[in-house]
DSSP file (Angstrom, degrees, kcal/mol; ACC not computed):
  #  RESIDUE AA STRUCTURE BP1 BP2  ACC     N-H-->O    O-->H-N    N-H-->O    O-->H-N    TCO  KAPPA ALPHA  PHI   PSI    X-CA   Y-CA   Z-CA
    1    1 A M              0   0    0      0, 0.0     2,-0.2     0, 0.0     0, 0.0   0.000 360.0 360.0 360.0 127.2  -10.7   42.0   -6.4
    2    2 A T        -     0   0    0      1,-0.1     3,-0.1     3,-0.0     0, 0.0  -0.623 360.0-105.9 -94.1 152.8  -10.2   41.3   -2.7
    3    3 A A        -     0   0    0     -2,-0.2    -1,-0.1     1,-0.1     2,-0.1  -0.414  46.8 -92.6 -71.1 149.3   -9.3   38.0   -1.1
    4    4 A P        -     0   0    0      0, 0.0     2,-0.4     0, 0.0    -1,-0.1  -0.386  42.0-122.5 -64.3 139.6  -12.1   36.2    0.7
    5    5 A Q        -     0   0    0     -3,-0.1    -3,-0.0    -2,-0.1     0, 0.0  -0.684  18.4-143.4 -87.1 135.1  -12.3   37.0    4.3
    6    6 A H        -     0   0    0     -2,-0.4    -1,-0.0     1,-0.1     2,-0.0  -0.753  27.1-105.7 -93.9 143.1  -12.0   34.1    6.8
    7    7 A P        -     0   0    0      0, 0.0    -1,-0.1     0, 0.0     2,-0.0  -0.336  34.9-114.6 -66.0 148.7  -14.1   34.3   10.0
    8    8 A T     >  -     0   0    0      1,-0.1     4,-2.3     4,-0.0     5,-0.2  -0.318  29.6-105.0 -73.1 165.9  -12.2   35.1   13.2
    9    9 A T  H  > S+     0   0    0      1,-0.2     4,-2.3     2,-0.2     5,-0.2   0.909 124.0  52.3 -58.9 -42.3  -12.1   32.5   15.9
   10   10 A A  H  > S+     0   0    0      1,-0.2     4,-2.6     2,-0.2    -1,-0.2   0.903 108.6  50.2 -61.9 -41.1  -14.7   34.4   17.9
   11   11 A E  H  > S+     0   0    0      1,-0.2     4,-2.7     2,-0.2    -1,-0.2   0.877 109.2  51.8 -65.3 -37.0  -17.0   34.5   14.9
   12   12 A E  H  X S+     0   0    0     -4,-2.3     4,-1.4     2,-0.2    -2,-0.2   0.917 110.0  48.7 -65.0 -42.3  -16.6   30.7   14.4
   13   13 A L  H  <>S+     0   0    0     -4,-2.3     5,-2.7     2,-0.2     3,-0.5   0.946 113.7  46.2 -61.3 -48.3  -17.5   30.1   18.1
   14   14 A R  H ><5S+     0   0    0     -4,-2.6     3,-1.9     1,-0.2    -2,-0.2   0.913 109.7  54.8 -59.6 -43.1  -20.6   32.4   17.8
   15   15 A G  H 3<5S+     0   0    0     -4,-2.7    -1,-0.2     1,-0.3    -2,-0.2   0.772 106.1  52.0 -62.5 -26.6  -21.5   30.7   14.5
   16   16 A A  T 3<5S-     0   0    0     -4,-1.4    -1,-0.3    -3,-0.5    -2,-0.2   0.386 122.1-108.4 -89.0   2.9  -21.4   27.3   16.3
   17   17 A G  T < 5S+     0   0    0     -3,-1.9     2,-0.3     1,-0.3    -3,-0.2   0.703  75.2 136.2  79.7  19.5  -23.7   28.7   19.0
   18   18 A L      < -     0   0    0     -5,-2.7    -1,-0.3    -6,-0.2     2,-0.2  -0.757  60.6-108.7-103.3 148.2  -21.0   28.8   21.6
   19   19 A R        -     0   0    0     -2,-0.3     2,-0.6    -3,-0.1     5,-0.1  -0.508  34.8-124.8 -69.4 137.9  -20.3   31.6   24.1
   20   20 A V        +     0   0    0     -2,-0.2     2,-0.3     4,-0.1    -1,-0.1  -0.780  40.1 162.1 -91.0 120.5  -17.1   33.4   23.2
   21   21 A T     >  -     0   0    0     -2,-0.6     4,-2.4     1,-0.1     5,-0.2  -0.924  50.2-115.2-130.0 159.3  -14.5   33.6   26.0
   22   22 A A  H  > S+     0   0    0     -2,-0.3     4,-2.5     1,-0.2     5,-0.2   0.890 117.9  52.4 -59.6 -38.6  -10.8   34.3   26.0
   23   23 A A  H  > S+     0   0    0      2,-0.2     4,-2.5     1,-0.2    -1,-0.2   0.902 109.4  47.8 -66.6 -40.8  -10.2   30.7   27.2
   24   24 A R  H  > S+     0   0    0      2,-0.2     4,-2.7     1,-0.2     5,-0.2   0.908 112.5  48.9 -67.5 -40.7  -12.2   29.2   24.4
   25   25 A V  H  X S+     0   0    0     -4,-2.4     4,-2.3     2,-0.2    -2,-0.2   0.946 114.3  46.2 -61.3 -47.3  -10.6   31.4   21.7
   26   26 A A  H  X S+     0   0    0     -4,-2.5     4,-2.3    -5,-0.2    -2,-0.2   0.882 112.8  50.7 -62.6 -39.3   -7.1   30.4   23.1
   27   27 A L  H  X S+     0   0    0     -4,-2.5     4,-2.6     2,-0.2     5,-0.2   0.939 111.0  46.5 -65.7 -47.7   -8.1   26.8   23.3
   28   28 A L  H  X S+     0   0    0     -4,-2.7     4,-2.3     1,-0.2    -2,-0.2   0.910 115.0  47.0 -62.7 -41.7   -9.3   26.6   19.7
   29   29 A E  H  X S+     0   0    0     -4,-2.3     4,-1.8    -5,-0.2    -1,-0.2   0.874 110.9  52.6 -67.7 -36.5   -6.3   28.4   18.4
   30   30 A T  H  X S+     0   0    0     -4,-2.3     4,-0.9     2,-0.2    -2,-0.2   0.931 111.4  46.1 -63.3 -45.9   -4.0   26.2   20.5
   31   31 A V  H >< S+     0   0    0     -4,-2.6     3,-0.7     1,-0.2    54,-0.6   0.929 113.7  48.5 -63.0 -44.9   -5.5   23.1   19.0
   32   32 A R  H 3< S+     0   0    0     -4,-2.3    -1,-0.2     1,-0.2    -2,-0.2   0.805 113.5  46.7 -68.2 -28.5   -5.4   24.4   15.5
   33   33 A N  H 3< S+     0   0    0     -4,-1.8    -1,-0.2    -5,-0.2    -2,-0.2   0.566 109.0  69.4 -87.1  -9.4   -1.7   25.4   15.9
   34   34 A G  S << S-     0   0    0     -4,-0.9     2,-0.3    -3,-0.7    51,-0.2  -0.188  80.8-119.4 -98.0-169.3   -0.8   22.1   17.4
   35   35 A D  S    S-     0   0    0     49,-0.1    67,-0.2    -2,-0.1    49,-0.1  -0.817  80.6 -36.4-139.3  94.6   -0.5   18.6   16.1
   36   36 A H  S    S-     0   0    0     -2,-0.3     2,-0.2    -5,-0.2    48,-0.2   0.978  84.5-164.8  53.9  65.2   -2.8   16.0   17.7
   37   37 A L  B     -A   83   0A   0     46,-1.9    46,-2.4    -6,-0.2    -1,-0.1  -0.553  14.4-133.2 -88.3 144.3   -2.4   17.5   21.2
   38   38 A G     >  -     0   0    0     44,-0.2     4,-2.2    -2,-0.2     5,-0.2  -0.406  34.9 -99.5 -83.4 169.6   -3.4   15.9   24.5
   39   39 A V  H  > S+     0   0    0     42,-0.5     4,-2.9     1,-0.2     5,-0.2   0.878 121.3  53.1 -61.1 -41.0   -5.4   17.7   27.2
   40   40 A E  H  > S+     0   0    0      1,-0.2     4,-2.3     2,-0.2    -1,-0.2   0.917 110.3  47.3 -62.3 -43.4   -2.3   18.6   29.2
   41   41 A A  H  > S+     0   0    0      2,-0.2     4,-2.2     1,-0.2    -1,-0.2   0.885 113.2  49.2 -65.6 -38.1   -0.6   20.2   26.2
   42   42 A I  H  X S+     0   0    0     -4,-2.2     4,-2.5     2,-0.2    -2,-0.2   0.936 110.3  50.2 -65.9 -45.9   -3.7   22.1   25.3
   43   43 A A  H  X S+     0   0    0     -4,-2.9     4,-2.6     1,-0.2    -2,-0.2   0.902 110.4  50.6 -59.1 -41.3   -4.2   23.4   28.9
   44   44 A S  H  X S+     0   0    0     -4,-2.3     4,-2.1     2,-0.2    -1,-0.2   0.914 110.4  49.3 -62.9 -43.2   -0.5   24.5   28.9
   45   45 A G  H  X S+     0   0    0     -4,-2.2     4,-1.0     2,-0.2    -2,-0.2   0.885 111.8  48.4 -63.6 -39.3   -1.1   26.4   25.6
   46   46 A V  H >X S+     0   0    0     -4,-2.5     4,-2.9     1,-0.2     3,-0.5   0.920 110.5  51.2 -66.3 -43.8   -4.2   28.1   26.9
   47   47 A R  H 3X S+     0   0    0     -4,-2.6     4,-1.9     1,-0.2    -2,-0.2   0.866 105.7  56.3 -62.2 -36.3   -2.4   29.1   30.1
   48   48 A D  H 3< S+     0   0    0     -4,-2.1    -1,-0.2     1,-0.2    -2,-0.2   0.825 116.0  37.7 -62.7 -30.5    0.4   30.6   28.1
   49   49 A R  H << S+     0   0    0     -4,-1.0    -2,-0.2    -3,-0.5    -1,-0.2   0.853 135.9  11.4 -90.3 -39.1   -2.2   32.8   26.3
   50   50 A V  H  < S-     0   0    0     -4,-2.9     2,-0.3     1,-0.4    -3,-0.2   0.430  96.8-119.3-125.7   0.4   -4.7   33.7   29.0
   51   51 A G  S  < S+     0   0    0     -4,-1.9    -1,-0.4    -5,-0.4    -2,-0.2  -0.652  72.8  17.1  94.2-154.4   -3.2   32.8   32.3
   52   52 A Q        +     0   0    0     -2,-0.3     2,-0.3    -4,-0.1    -4,-0.0  -0.274  61.3 161.2 -63.4 133.6   -4.8   30.4   34.8
   53   53 A V        -     0   0    0    -10,-0.1    -6,-0.1   -30,-0.0     2,-0.1  -0.966  36.0-117.4-149.2 138.6   -7.4   28.0   33.6
   54   54 A S     >  -     0   0    0     -2,-0.3     4,-1.7     1,-0.1     5,-0.1  -0.394  17.2-125.3 -77.5 153.9   -8.6   24.8   35.3
   55   55 A L  H  > S+     0   0    0      1,-0.2     4,-2.5     2,-0.2     5,-0.2   0.867 113.5  57.6 -63.2 -36.1   -8.1   21.4   33.6
   56   56 A Q  H  > S+     0   0    0      1,-0.2     4,-2.5     2,-0.2    -1,-0.2   0.899 104.6  50.7 -60.9 -41.0  -11.9   20.9   34.2
   57   57 A A  H  > S+     0   0    0      2,-0.2     4,-2.4     1,-0.2    -1,-0.2   0.875 109.5  51.2 -64.8 -37.1  -12.6   24.0   32.1
   58   58 A V  H  X S+     0   0    0     -4,-1.7     4,-2.7     2,-0.2    -2,-0.2   0.935 110.6  48.1 -65.2 -46.1  -10.4   22.7   29.4
   59   59 A Y  H  X S+     0   0    0     -4,-2.5     4,-2.4     1,-0.2    -2,-0.2   0.927 113.0  48.3 -59.3 -45.6  -12.2   19.4   29.3
   60   60 A E  H  X S+     0   0    0     -4,-2.5     4,-2.1     1,-0.2    -1,-0.2   0.907 113.1  47.2 -63.3 -42.1  -15.6   21.1   29.2
   61   61 A A  H  X S+     0   0    0     -4,-2.4     4,-2.9     2,-0.2     5,-0.2   0.906 111.0  51.6 -66.7 -41.0  -14.5   23.4   26.4
   62   62 A L  H  X S+     0   0    0     -4,-2.7     4,-2.5     2,-0.2     5,-0.2   0.901 109.8  50.0 -62.4 -40.2  -13.0   20.6   24.4
   63   63 A N  H  X S+     0   0    0     -4,-2.4     4,-2.5    -5,-0.2    -1,-0.2   0.922 113.2  46.1 -63.2 -42.9  -16.3   18.6   24.7
   64   64 A A  H  X S+     0   0    0     -4,-2.1     4,-1.8     2,-0.2    -2,-0.2   0.917 114.5  46.9 -65.6 -43.8  -18.3   21.7   23.6
   65   65 A L  H  <>S+     0   0    0     -4,-2.9     5,-2.4     2,-0.2     6,-1.1   0.866 113.2  49.4 -67.6 -36.2  -15.9   22.4   20.7
   66   66 A S  H ><5S+     0   0    0     -4,-2.5     3,-1.3    -5,-0.2    -2,-0.2   0.935 110.6  49.5 -66.3 -46.1  -16.0   18.7   19.6
   67   67 A A  H 3<5S+     0   0    0     -4,-2.5    -2,-0.2     1,-0.3    -1,-0.2   0.839 110.8  51.1 -61.7 -32.8  -19.8   18.6   19.8
   68   68 A A  T 3<5S-     0   0    0     -4,-1.8    -1,-0.3    -5,-0.2    -2,-0.2   0.534 114.7-118.0 -82.5  -6.8  -19.9   21.7   17.6
   69   69 A G  T < 5S+     0   0    0     -3,-1.3    -3,-0.2    -4,-0.4    -2,-0.1   0.666  83.1 117.0  80.4  16.3  -17.5   20.2   15.0
   70   70 A L  S   <S+     0   0    0     -5,-2.4     2,-0.3    -6,-0.2    -4,-0.2   0.735  81.1  22.0 -89.0 -23.8  -14.8   22.9   15.5
   71   71 A V  S    S-     0   0    0     -6,-1.1     2,-0.4    -9,-0.1    -2,-0.3  -0.936  76.5-132.3-134.5 161.5  -12.2   20.3   16.8
   72   72 A R  E     -B   84   0A   0     12,-2.7    12,-2.1    -2,-0.3     2,-0.5  -0.956  10.1-142.1-119.5 133.9  -11.9   16.6   16.4
   73   73 A R  E     -B   83   0A   0     -2,-0.4     2,-0.5    10,-0.2    10,-0.2  -0.816  17.0-167.0 -92.8 127.9  -11.3   14.1   19.1
   74   74 A V  E     -B   82   0A   0      8,-3.3     8,-2.9    -2,-0.5    -2,-0.0  -0.972   6.7-177.1-118.3 128.5   -9.0   11.2   18.1
   75   75 A E        -     0   0    0     -2,-0.5     6,-0.1     6,-0.2     3,-0.1  -0.694   5.8-167.8-130.1  81.2   -8.7    8.2   20.4
   76   76 A P    >   -     0   0    0      0, 0.0     3,-2.1     0, 0.0    -2,-0.0  -0.484  44.6 -93.7 -63.1 135.1   -6.2    5.6   19.2
   77   77 A P  T 3  S+     0   0    0      0, 0.0    -2,-0.0     0, 0.0     0, 0.0  -0.219 112.1  18.0 -51.9 134.1   -6.8    2.4   21.3
   78   78 A G  T 3  S+     0   0    0      1,-0.3    -3,-0.0    -3,-0.1     0, 0.0   0.498 111.1  94.5  82.7   4.7   -4.5    2.4   24.3
   79   79 A S  S <  S-     0   0    0     -3,-2.1    -1,-0.3     1,-0.0     3,-0.1  -0.894  79.6-103.1-125.8 155.1   -3.7    6.1   24.1
   80   80 A P        -     0   0    0      0, 0.0    -6,-0.0     0, 0.0    -1,-0.0  -0.334  55.9 -79.6 -69.4 161.1   -5.2    9.2   25.8
   81   81 A A        -     0   0    0     -6,-0.1   -42,-0.5    -8,-0.0     2,-0.3  -0.335  47.9-162.5 -62.4 140.6   -7.6   11.3   23.7
   82   82 A L  E     - B   0  74A   0     -8,-2.9    -8,-3.3   -44,-0.2     2,-0.4  -0.878   4.0-146.5-121.0 155.6   -5.9   13.7   21.3
   83   83 A F  E     +AB  37  73A   0    -46,-2.4   -46,-1.9    -2,-0.3     2,-0.3  -0.959  15.0 179.7-128.9 145.1   -7.5   16.8   19.7
   84   84 A E  E     - B   0  72A   0    -12,-2.1   -12,-2.7    -2,-0.4   -52,-0.2  -0.955  31.1-137.0-140.7 158.8   -6.9   18.3   16.3
   85   85 A G  S    S+     0   0    0    -54,-0.6     2,-0.9    -2,-0.3   -53,-0.1   0.510  75.4 102.1 -93.1  -6.9   -8.2   21.3   14.3
   86   86 A R        +     0   0    0    -14,-0.1     2,-0.3     2,-0.0     5,-0.1  -0.696  53.7 158.1 -81.5 108.2   -8.6   19.4   11.0
   87   87 A V        +     0   0    0     -2,-0.9   -15,-0.1     1,-0.1    -2,-0.0  -0.864  38.4  31.7-129.3 160.1  -12.3   18.7   10.8
   88   88 A G  S    S+     0   0    0     -2,-0.3    -1,-0.1     1,-0.1    -2,-0.0   0.469  90.8  87.0  80.7   3.1  -14.9   18.0    8.2
   89   89 A D  S    S-     0   0    0     -3,-0.1    18,-0.3    22,-0.0    -1,-0.1   0.384  86.3-128.3-117.6   4.5  -12.8   16.1    5.7
   90   90 A N        +     0   0    0      1,-0.1    38,-0.1    16,-0.1     2,-0.1   0.853  47.3 165.9  53.9  40.8  -13.1   12.5    7.0
   91   91 A H        -     0   0    0     16,-0.1    15,-0.2    -5,-0.1    39,-0.2  -0.320  24.3-136.7 -79.1 171.1   -9.3   12.0    7.0
   92   92 A H  E     -C  105   0B   0     13,-3.0    13,-2.1    37,-0.1     2,-0.3  -0.500  12.5-116.2-119.5-173.0   -7.6    9.1    8.8
   93   93 A H  E     -Cd 104 131B   0     37,-1.8    39,-3.3    11,-0.2     2,-0.4  -0.958   3.2-148.7-136.6 149.1   -4.6    8.7   11.0
   94   94 A L  E     -Cd 103 132B   0      9,-2.9     9,-2.4    -2,-0.3     2,-0.4  -0.940  21.4-166.8-107.9 134.8   -1.2    6.9   11.1
   95   95 A V  E     -Cd 102 133B   0     37,-2.8    39,-1.9    -2,-0.4     2,-0.5  -0.991  17.2-133.2-128.3 129.8    0.0    5.9   14.6
   96   96 A C  E  >  - d   0 134B   0      5,-2.3     4,-1.1    -2,-0.4    39,-0.3  -0.679   7.1-152.1 -80.6 126.6    3.5    4.7   15.5
   97   97 A R  T  4 S+     0   0    0     37,-3.6    38,-0.2    -2,-0.5    -1,-0.1   0.730  92.3  44.2 -67.9 -22.4    3.5    1.6   17.6
   98   98 A S  T  4 S+     0   0    0     36,-0.4    -1,-0.1     3,-0.1    37,-0.1   0.948 130.0  12.9 -90.5 -58.5    6.8    2.6   19.1
   99   99 A C  T  4 S-     0   0    0      2,-0.1    -2,-0.1    37,-0.0    36,-0.1   0.606  92.0-125.4-100.2 -13.1    6.7    6.3   20.0
  100  100 A G     <  +     0   0    0     -4,-1.1    -3,-0.1     1,-0.2    35,-0.0   0.495  49.0 159.9  85.0   2.9    3.0    7.0   19.6
  101  101 A V        -     0   0    0     -6,-0.1    -5,-2.3     1,-0.1     2,-0.4  -0.302  27.3-149.3 -59.9 143.6    3.3    9.8   17.1
  102  102 A V  E     -C   95   0B   0     -7,-0.2     2,-0.3   -67,-0.2    -7,-0.2  -0.957  16.2-178.7-119.2 135.2    0.1   10.5   15.2
  103  103 A A  E     -C   94   0B   0     -9,-2.4    -9,-2.9    -2,-0.4     2,-0.2  -0.969  26.5-114.5-132.5 148.5    0.0   11.8   11.7
  104  104 A D  E     -C   93   0B   0     -2,-0.3     2,-0.3   -11,-0.2   -11,-0.2  -0.509  27.1-174.0 -77.4 147.6   -2.9   12.7    9.3
  105  105 A V  E     -C   92   0B   0    -13,-2.1   -13,-3.0    -2,-0.2     3,-0.1  -0.987  28.4-111.7-139.9 135.5   -3.5   10.7    6.1
  106  106 A D        -     0   0    0     -2,-0.3   -15,-0.1   -15,-0.2   -16,-0.1  -0.148  55.9 -64.3 -63.6 162.6   -6.1   11.6    3.5
  107  107 A C        -     0   0    0    -18,-0.3     3,-0.2     1,-0.1    -1,-0.2  -0.119  45.5-130.7 -49.3 137.9   -9.1    9.5    2.9
  108  108 A A  S    S+     0   0    0      1,-0.2     2,-0.4    -3,-0.1    -1,-0.1   0.893  83.7   8.0 -63.3 -44.0   -8.2    6.1    1.6
  109  109 A V  S    S-     0   0    0      2,-0.1    -1,-0.2     1,-0.1     5,-0.1  -0.971 107.5 -51.1-146.4 124.9  -10.6    6.0   -1.3
  110  110 A G  S    S-     0   0    0     -2,-0.4     2,-0.2    -3,-0.2    -3,-0.1  -0.125  92.4 -20.9  59.8-137.9  -12.9    8.5   -2.8
  111  111 A H  S >  S-     0   0    0      1,-0.2     3,-2.8     3,-0.1    -2,-0.1  -0.531  90.7 -27.8-108.5 170.7  -15.3   10.5   -0.7
  112  112 A A  T 3  S+     0   0    0      1,-0.4    -1,-0.2    -2,-0.2    15,-0.1  -0.296 123.2  32.4 -55.4 138.7  -16.9   10.0    2.7
  113  113 A P  T 3  S-     0   0    0      0, 0.0     2,-3.0     0, 0.0    -1,-0.4  -0.908  81.7-164.7 -91.7  21.9  -17.4    7.5    4.2
  114  114 A C    <   +     0   0    0     -3,-2.8     2,-0.4    -5,-0.1    -2,-0.1  -0.103  69.1  54.1  69.1 -44.3  -14.3    6.2    2.4
  115  115 A L  S    S-     0   0    0     -2,-3.0     2,-0.6    -7,-0.0    12,-0.1  -0.945  74.9-139.0-124.0 143.6  -15.2    2.6    3.1
  116  116 A T        -     0   0    0     -2,-0.4     2,-0.1    12,-0.0    12,-0.0  -0.895  26.0-126.2-101.2 123.2  -18.3    0.6    2.4
  117  117 A A        -     0   0    0     -2,-0.6     3,-0.4     1,-0.1     4,-0.0  -0.408  10.0-133.7 -66.3 140.1  -19.3   -1.6    5.3
  118  118 A S  S    S+     0   0    0      1,-0.3     2,-0.3    -2,-0.1    -1,-0.1   0.824 101.4  15.5 -65.4 -29.6  -19.8   -5.2    4.2
  119  119 A N        -     0   0    0      1,-0.1    -1,-0.3     2,-0.0    -2,-0.0  -0.815  66.3-171.8-144.6 101.7  -23.1   -5.2    6.2
  120  120 A G    >   -     0   0    0     -3,-0.4     3,-2.7    -2,-0.3    -2,-0.1   0.559  26.9-144.4 -71.8  -8.0  -24.4   -1.8    7.2
  121  121 A R  T 3   -     0   0    0      1,-0.3     3,-0.1    -4,-0.0    -1,-0.1   0.780  67.9 -55.4  48.0  34.5  -27.1   -3.4    9.4
  122  122 A G  T 3  S+     0   0    0      1,-0.3    -1,-0.3     3,-0.0     2,-0.1   0.418 101.6 139.8  84.9  -2.2  -29.5   -0.7    8.4
  123  123 A F    <   -     0   0    0     -3,-2.7     2,-1.0     1,-0.1    -1,-0.3  -0.442  55.9-132.0 -73.5 147.8  -27.3    2.2    9.5
  124  124 A S        -     0   0    0     -2,-0.1     2,-0.3    -3,-0.1    -1,-0.1  -0.847  32.8-153.2 -95.2  94.5  -27.0    5.4    7.5
  125  125 A I        +     0   0    0     -2,-1.0     3,-0.1     1,-0.1    -5,-0.0  -0.541  31.2 161.3 -80.0 128.4  -23.2    5.6    7.4
  126  126 A D        +     0   0    0     -2,-0.3     2,-0.3     1,-0.3    -1,-0.1   0.391  63.3  28.0-124.5  -1.0  -21.7    9.0    7.1
  127  127 A E        -     0   0    0    -15,-0.1     2,-0.4   -14,-0.1    -1,-0.3  -0.979  55.1-157.0-159.8 146.3  -18.2    8.6    8.3
  128  128 A A        -     0   0    0     -2,-0.3     2,-0.6   -38,-0.1   -12,-0.0  -0.986  11.5-152.3-123.8 137.6  -15.5    5.9    8.6
  129  129 A E        +     0   0    0     -2,-0.4     2,-0.4   -37,-0.1   -37,-0.1  -0.947  17.9 179.1-113.7 120.0  -12.7    6.1   11.1
  130  130 A V        -     0   0    0     -2,-0.6   -37,-1.8   -39,-0.2     2,-0.5  -0.962  11.4-168.8-122.8 134.4   -9.5    4.3   10.1
  131  131 A I  E     -d   93   0B   0     -2,-0.4     2,-0.5   -39,-0.2   -37,-0.2  -0.986   9.4-155.5-122.4 122.3   -6.3    4.1   12.0
  132  132 A Y  E     -d   94   0B   0    -39,-3.3   -37,-2.8    -2,-0.5     2,-0.4  -0.838  13.2-156.7 -93.8 130.1   -3.2    2.7   10.3
  133  133 A W  E     +d   95   0B   0     -2,-0.5     2,-0.3   -39,-0.2   -37,-0.2  -0.853  37.2  98.0-109.5 143.7   -0.6    1.2   12.7
  134  134 A G  E    S-d   96   0B   0    -39,-1.9   -37,-3.6    -2,-0.4     2,-0.4  -0.938  70.0 -52.6 176.2-154.0    3.1    0.8   12.1
  135  135 A L        -     0   0    0     -2,-0.3   -39,-0.1   -39,-0.3   -40,-0.0  -0.940  45.5-127.6-114.8 135.1    6.4    2.5   12.7
  136  136 A C     >  -     0   0    0     -2,-0.4     4,-2.7     1,-0.1     5,-0.2  -0.271  36.9 -98.6 -69.4 165.3    7.2    6.1   11.9
  137  137 A P  H  > S+     0   0    0      0, 0.0     4,-2.4     0, 0.0     5,-0.2   0.882 123.3  50.7 -54.8 -41.4   10.3    6.9    9.8
  138  138 A E  H  > S+     0   0    0      1,-0.2     4,-2.4     2,-0.2     5,-0.2   0.923 113.5  43.6 -65.9 -44.2   12.4    7.7   12.9
  139  139 A C  H  > S+     0   0    0      2,-0.2     4,-2.3     1,-0.2    -1,-0.2   0.863 112.7  52.9 -69.7 -35.1   11.5    4.5   14.8
  140  140 A S  H  X S+     0   0    0     -4,-2.7     4,-2.1     2,-0.2    -2,-0.2   0.924 111.9  45.7 -62.8 -44.1   11.9    2.4   11.7
  141  141 A T  H  X S+     0   0    0     -4,-2.4     4,-1.6    -5,-0.2    -2,-0.2   0.922 112.8  49.9 -65.0 -44.5   15.4    3.9   11.2
  142  142 A A  H  X S+     0   0    0     -4,-2.4     4,-0.6     1,-0.2    -1,-0.2   0.890 112.2  48.2 -61.7 -39.4   16.3    3.4   14.9
  143  143 A R  H  < S+     0   0    0     -4,-2.3     3,-0.5     1,-0.2    -1,-0.2   0.885 111.9  48.6 -69.0 -38.8   15.1   -0.2   14.8
  144  144 A S  H  < S+     0   0    0     -4,-2.1    -1,-0.2     1,-0.2    -2,-0.2   0.735 115.5  44.0 -76.2 -20.9   17.1   -1.0   11.6
  145  145 A T  H  < S+     0   0    0     -4,-1.6    -1,-0.2    -5,-0.2    -2,-0.2   0.448  87.4 113.7-100.6  -0.3   20.3    0.5   12.9
  146  146 A A     <        0   0    0     -4,-0.6    -3,-0.0    -3,-0.5    -4,-0.0  -0.423 360.0 360.0 -70.5 144.8   20.0   -1.0   16.4
  147  147 A P              0   0    0      0, 0.0    -1,-0.1     0, 0.0    -4,-0.1   0.513 360.0 360.0 -66.2 360.0   22.7   -3.6   17.2
C-alpha cells in the first residue's frame, strides 16, 4: 500500500486557477515555511529563492493567493498584515501586546463558525475571526522579573 500523494505547489496553484510562476511557487512555499510573516519577510524569502522580485509583485501574488484560499491574511488591529499557510480550519490567533508575536490557537468551541452571533442580522455566517490579546510567555517572564 502506497502513501497518499500530496499535490506539488505548482499543482495547487493550477488547481486554484492561478498561473504558475517561479515567484508564486517561492512565495507560497515561503509563507508555508514561515510563521505569520509580513510582506517584507515574504519578499526577502522569495528573493532568496528566485532572485529579484518587486514588492508590488509580492503584494499582487499575496492578494491572488489569499483570494484563492491558498494563504490566509491576518490583520491584528494596529499591526501590518501578516500571512500564513494554515488555511481552511477556522483557527484563531493569540497576539502579544508587548512584542507583537502571533501564535495560532485552535477553534474555541466545536466547528466553524465557532461562535454564534447573538444577532446574525440575516447573515449566513460561515466563519468567525477571534484574536486573543495578552502577553506571550517571554514577555510575561520579563515583566515579572523586571525590577
